[in-house]
Steps between C-alpha positions, in 0.01 A plus 500: 500500500629842411366793691602802293317757711773482766833494319718538809474408864208677666331513838140409437174512696184314400157618613229240445130572488224242472470124519729208573567463127657845502700404808629193317590713195695737724687206650598384152610850408705539817670166440584599141640841595698372798642224283633768264685683775242765593431552870156499662420759766206518739526881516342675203701818554825304461411355161637620169223306324141460624289230333127529565309176443145624450147372556196631312222279635348795687515875443646536851793278404586720202461812715763363740738465206432856389560621855832319531627637168401852602681453831814388318472801269491734800808331646676527164437874504735512799804273488372144460465406132436131441412351165135389516389191307134397483398137449214266587131515420475868408768451235342174387170683452674750271740272311333160491303351213175586685552868574271703723682827426804612304859531615485866401215555745702333776810704419300822503361409843846409636756724327748443786540131410803430282410154371184291464591130486303178525616240751611272217715777357664555837549135592548355150567126503564490875211266595527485879685663787848380581434610857176548692433750778321238715654156441250320727193610303521599134279625217503295180314635195359210298319702235424856398214680332128437473266401219178589681393862476312588818350837412671690785844339471822634348699177531437369144635834372786546745617136498383379160382155399555195717844341477592202719849395599599138424404256775837325515682835525281602792565176685874543442483858629317402818743213560788746472331744738445225756871416483568869575284478811144569382233321697188655347408626153214715378412434136390816320278565202213726408297177487701195601212267412561567131869406525603281207543213462334413833494681834390191691797309357735778610364485856547123507858523369603766749368295790761232426790738573673405822535771767239720332245554775229727357356589160270802471365667187333819375253554336221252414194606308172328591398400148789260431588357840452139389438184698850384405654815649293460817622141527862614463442765768428223749871418504662550843741770379239726338411802713148493642453870421328545163449838335183483290383842370122541492486878422121521556213298640247630247447320169423815300819668618702184437371493142589868452847417632527212246545250783365171356329358809206580724495556874332160539772330295765664718329371815479152349872508416585604855288215635678252270843624611404475868371146455835402350717707737307573820784706652519742206499876569374739235602855412358705216491821295193723492425820310242735651330778311526345154302706245129456561536305824195571716475465875294186450769349279767588754286335769521176300879523516480545876270198526739284297792607719307408814418158358848417368690629803816638341792540739639792296391724215672756279224754454536764229286803430436501126708746301462542121797370303545661156497244222291239683144414400359631828654840434212563260248454782383784722691504828176578681566383857618795706840489675323529837280199425799297375679579825196397704476166319874446544465560873215251528700220341822599675323474836325175407798309358828653606401623845225258588286772658167428333 
């Protein structure tokens, strides 16, 4: 791998926004840069190069990126003048095959940034970290991208089409990590269930690795969590925490989100999983205030959450994402009402106060 952006030894700082996939990408980038003689620092004001690994799932995530770049610009006006490189989902949304906006628009919004690079451009053919920041528990991407266009979601644009890593290569990687001291792995993908050739087969193979104690994974979509995958999840090394995004408990809203299941089908899937794995714990993602969501429809989400009994939920207040199908819908739930609905679910699931 040749990383032409940094032609001589530099002190670099990486700021990561967003999900575990971004964290894994930053680990790969750090390993590649350190392997080339550049030095990582934990102090942003000591860096000669600042790499910002961006998230664009929510408007708030992009606003945090804008705020950091503006802060760096103010520091540069004094004596600190790092080179700023932008990567991650915001760049993918501007430079990928499925673009939500143009690179020119992004450059105009962030004139302080010197370079806009995709993760693949920065890492090149460096497939996995030489070193890991937490050798006991590591993140292992098994696939990237998404082929299902939920109407609110930027991932198919930011990450592109689904691409799976070869099964044998993944097993070899995990074996090597275990030899380095890893005891637990978290397999990452926008939808691990659609891993090719076979996610259940991958789970079964990994469970044969000696000294590997735990296998977790993120994220599973409800519509393709098959009986075969559930059977593989019964293995003793598979974590009993399952993240299964529901997004809404109302069928009309689910259809508007392009989520191909009903609330009843989700409940039936949960019941099937619990019959197979009684000790399973469930976490989820929920969006409140989706365009057109009434109080009655939100109440159905609350009812589903009470029935399922999630032990954790990532609750997001809907924010329009340019380029997505839902962006064309009227964002007609007020910010105050979105906040109220968020508080209801936060209290119910994450604080256990209702």
